[in-house]
Each structure stands twice: as C-alpha cells, then as structure tokens.
C-alpha positions as CSV (number, residue, x, y, z in Angstrom):
1,M,0.1,0.1,0.0
2,N,1.3,3.4,-1.0
3,N,1.9,5.7,1.8
4,R,3.3,9.3,2.7
5,I,5.0,8.2,5.6
6,R,8.7,9.0,4.5
7,E,7.4,12.4,3.1
8,L,6.0,13.3,6.6
9,R,9.0,11.9,8.6
10,K,11.5,13.9,6.5
11,A,9.3,17.0,6.6
12,N,9.4,16.6,10.3
13,R,12.9,15.8,10.7
14,L,12.3,12.4,12.0
15,S,14.5,9.1,11.5
16,Q,12.5,6.0,11.2
17,G,13.8,5.0,14.7
18,D,12.3,8.2,16.0
19,L,8.9,7.6,14.3
20,A,9.2,4.1,15.7
21,D,9.7,5.1,19.2
22,I,6.7,7.7,19.1
23,V,4.2,5.2,17.8
24,G,5.5,2.2,19.7
25,T,6.8,-0.2,17.1
26,T,10.2,-0.9,15.6
27,R,12.3,0.9,13.1
28,Q,12.1,-2.3,10.9
29,T,8.4,-2.0,10.8
30,I,8.5,1.7,9.8
31,T,10.8,0.7,7.1
32,S,8.6,-2.2,5.8
33,I,5.5,0.1,5.7
34,E,7.3,2.9,3.8
35,V,8.6,0.4,1.3
36,G,5.2,-1.3,0.8
37,K,6.4,-4.6,2.2
38,Y,4.1,-4.4,5.3
39,T,0.7,-3.1,5.9
40,A,0.0,-1.2,9.0
41,S,-2.5,-2.4,11.5
42,L,-5.3,-0.1,11.7
43,V,-4.2,0.8,15.1
44,L,-0.7,1.5,14.2
45,A,-2.0,3.3,11.0
46,Y,-4.2,5.5,13.4
47,K,-0.9,6.4,15.7
48,I,0.9,7.4,12.8
49,A,-1.7,9.7,11.1
50,H,-2.5,11.2,14.5
51,Y,1.1,12.0,15.2
52,F,1.1,13.9,11.9
53,G,-2.1,15.7,12.7
54,L,-3.8,13.8,9.8
55,T,-6.4,11.2,9.0
56,I,-5.3,7.6,8.0
57,E,-6.6,8.6,4.3
58,E,-4.2,11.6,4.2
59,V,-1.3,9.0,5.0
60,F,-2.3,5.9,3.4
61,D,-3.5,5.4,-0.2
62,F,-6.6,3.1,-0.3
63,E,-6.7,3.3,-4.0
64,S,-3.9,1.4,-4.4
65,I,-5.5,-1.7,-2.9
66,T,-7.2,-4.0,-5.3
67,E,-10.2,-6.2,-4.4
68,E,-10.1,-9.9,-4.6
C-alpha cells in the first residue's frame, strides 16, 4: 500500500527510529511500511496519522488496494 510516511517523516526531521519510538513499534516495521512490504494495522496506522495531525486516508493510499 502506498503511503506518505517517508515524506511526512522527512518534513518533520524524524528518523525511522524516532517515529518508531513515538508510535510504539520498531524501526524495521516503519521501514517495511514505507517501502510497501508491510501493511500497518489499523491501530498503528491511526497512531502514525494522529502523530502527524492527519487522517489515516491522508497518510495511506487506499486507491492502491485491489479487491480480490
């Protein structure tokens, strides 16, 4: 799933580790979400969006999800 995490993180001068600490996950998880290898849980997506003062839809691109 496409997302704006890297863009938002860079704009706020945060490392992947910094963001991971803030939202209670690991740097590896943030890396995997940024490159699209892992889809964040609803709770984690909310925490990330909330930190940046955005909605989940403003951070994550649900248009890229195909229905099966």
